[in-house]
C-alpha positions in Angstrom: -0.1 -0.1 -0.1 1.6 3.3 -1.2 1.3 6.2 1.6 0.1 10.0 1.0 2.5 12.2 0.8 0.8 15.6 0.0 -1.7 17.3 1.7 -5.7 16.0 1.8 -7.9 17.7 -0.4 -11.2 18.3 0.8 -14.0 19.1 -1.4 -16.2 22.0 -0.7 -19.8 22.3 -2.1 -20.5 25.8 -3.9 -22.9 26.6 -1.2 -20.7 26.4 1.4 -18.1 28.5 -0.5 -19.0 31.7 1.7 -15.7 33.3 2.8 -16.0 33.6 6.4 -17.3 31.1 8.6 -19.8 33.5 10.3 -21.6 34.3 7.0 -22.2 30.6 6.7 -25.6 29.2 6.8 -27.1 26.3 7.8 -30.3 26.7 5.6 -28.4 28.0 2.4 -29.6 31.6 2.4 -26.6 34.1 1.5 -25.6 35.9 4.1 -26.1 39.7 5.0 -24.5 42.2 3.4 -21.5 43.9 5.5 -21.9 47.5 5.9 -19.0 50.0 4.6 -15.9 49.6 6.5 -15.8 53.4 8.5 -12.8 51.7 11.1 -10.2 55.0 11.6 -7.9 55.3 14.6 -9.6 57.1 17.6 -8.1 59.7 20.1 -9.4 60.2 23.2 -9.6 63.9 24.4 -9.2 65.2 27.7 -11.9 66.8 29.3 -11.2 70.9 28.6 -13.3 74.2 29.3 -13.7 74.8 25.4 -13.9 71.8 22.9 -13.3 73.1 19.5 -14.6 70.7 16.6 -13.6 71.3 12.7 -17.1 73.3 11.1 -18.9 70.4 8.8 -17.9 67.6 11.6 -20.4 65.5 13.0 -21.1 65.1 16.8 -23.2 62.1 18.5 -23.7 62.7 22.1 -24.6 59.4 24.1 -25.3 58.9 27.2 -27.9 59.6 30.2 -31.4 59.9 29.5 -32.8 62.4 27.1 -33.5 65.1 29.7 -30.2 64.7 30.4 -29.0 65.0 27.1 -31.1 68.0 26.3 -30.0 70.3 29.2 -26.3 69.2 28.2 -26.7 70.6 24.5 -28.5 73.6 25.8 -26.2 75.1 27.8 -22.9 73.7 26.1 -23.7 73.5 22.0 -22.6 77.0 20.8 -24.5 76.6 17.4 -28.3 75.7 19.0 -29.1 75.1 14.8 -27.0 72.3 14.7 -28.3 70.1 17.2 -31.1 67.6 16.4 -32.9 64.3 18.2 -35.4 62.1 17.5 -37.3 63.4 20.7 -37.4 66.5 18.6 -38.0 65.5 15.5 -41.3 63.2 17.3 -42.4 66.4 18.8 -42.6 67.8 15.1 -44.4 65.0 13.8 -47.1 64.2 16.3 -50.3 64.5 15.0 -49.5 65.0 11.6 -48.9 61.2 11.6 -50.1 58.3 12.1 -49.3 57.1 15.5 -48.2 53.5 14.6 -46.0 55.3 11.8 -44.6 57.7 14.2 -41.2 56.0 15.1 -40.2 55.4 11.3 -41.1 58.5 10.0 -39.2 60.3 12.8 -36.2 58.0 12.3 -36.6 59.3 8.6 -36.8 63.0 8.7 -33.8 63.0 11.0 -31.6 61.1 8.6 -32.7 63.0 6.1 -32.3 66.0 8.4 -28.4 65.0 9.0 -27.6 64.3 5.7 -28.7 67.6 4.4 -26.6 69.8 6.6 -23.9 66.8 5.8 -24.2 67.7 2.8 -24.0 71.4 2.8 -20.8 70.9 5.2 -22.3 72.4 8.4 -21.9 70.8 11.5 -24.6 68.4 13.1 -24.9 67.5 16.7 -27.4 64.4 17.1 -28.7 63.4 20.9 -28.5 59.4 20.2 -31.0 57.8 22.5 -30.4 54.8 23.8 -26.8 52.9 23.9 -27.1 50.6 21.2 -24.1 50.9 18.3 -26.7 50.3 15.8 -28.3 53.4 16.5 -25.2 55.5 16.1 -24.1 53.5 13.0 -26.1 55.0 10.4 -25.0 58.4 11.2 -21.6 57.6 11.0 -21.5 55.6 7.3 -23.3 59.1 6.2 -20.7 61.2 8.0 -18.3 59.0 6.5 -19.3 59.2 2.8 -19.3 62.6 3.1 -15.7 63.4 4.4 -17.0 64.4 7.4 -14.9 64.6 10.7 -17.0 62.1 13.2 -16.4 62.5 17.1 -18.1 60.8 20.1 -19.3 62.7 23.1 -19.9 60.3 25.9 -22.0 61.5 29.3 -20.7 59.4 31.5 -23.6 60.7 34.4 -24.4 59.2 37.2 -26.2 55.8 37.6 -29.4 57.5 38.5 -29.3 59.4 35.5 -29.0 56.1 32.9 -32.2 54.3 32.3 -31.9 50.8 33.6 -31.9 49.0 30.9 -28.6 50.9 29.3 -26.3 50.6 31.8 -25.1 47.2 30.8 -24.5 48.9 27.5 -22.8 52.0 29.4 -20.3 49.6 31.0 -19.5 48.8 27.6 -19.0 51.5 26.3 -16.7 53.0 29.4 -14.6 50.0 29.0 -14.4 50.3 25.0 -13.3 54.2 25.6 -10.5 52.9 27.9 -9.5 50.6 25.8 -9.5 53.2 22.5 -11.6 50.9 20.7 -14.2 53.6 19.4 -12.5 53.6 16.3 -14.0 50.5 14.8 -17.0 51.9 15.0 -15.9 55.1 13.0 -14.9 58.0 15.5 -11.8 60.1 14.9 -12.0 61.2 18.4 -14.0 60.6 21.8 -14.7 62.6 24.5 -15.9 61.4 28.0 -17.1 63.5 30.5 -18.0 62.1 33.7 -18.5 63.7 37.5 -16.9 67.3 37.6 -15.9 67.0 33.9 -19.3 67.8 32.4 -19.6 70.5 34.6 -16.1 71.9 34.1 -16.7 72.2 30.2 -18.3 76.0 29.1 -18.6 75.3 25.5 -18.4 73.2 22.1 -18.0 75.0 19.4 -17.4 74.5 15.5 -14.2 76.4 14.5 -10.9 76.3 12.6 -8.1 76.0 14.5 -6.5 78.8 15.0 -3.9 80.3 12.5 -0.1 80.1 13.6 1.1 83.1 14.8 
């Protein structure tokens, strides 16, 4: 009997040749489409009394309740017209669309408003409800496609100001910030504000960097 000296060949059926093992499905259905790769190198910013971003940037504010986010943006975002949120859009649409269509309509209007400002090279600040990365992803992709800077402000507030259903996700985001992993989501910078750091920040402005003397 002769011995095999080369590597054994393994026959792979056509329906199994799906690339990544995570894409292979037993029922033969095609894998879900992969989203665009928006990963970048992310810098963790040190809190200061004044935070400057380039004009035309996208800033997502996450953490805390919608009321906490609204108070924060009202006091600290210099360009009030740049601030958008699902809550604000809902208020505008209530009574104008059917109740069962309100959430979908609000999301659509918000996405369109964000895209319009990005397309016009205008800064936009989105108050993001909840901690699910999926709630951030669409805005990040839109900004990346428009070649706009993308930034995250994480309000790491007291436990009582965090909805109970979001507390595990807050802990996960805190670990991701500490590990410098938010670049995988497409954020170029992340600013974590907790404790006294929230009160120390006076303004968030969208202005070019100061010219060198």
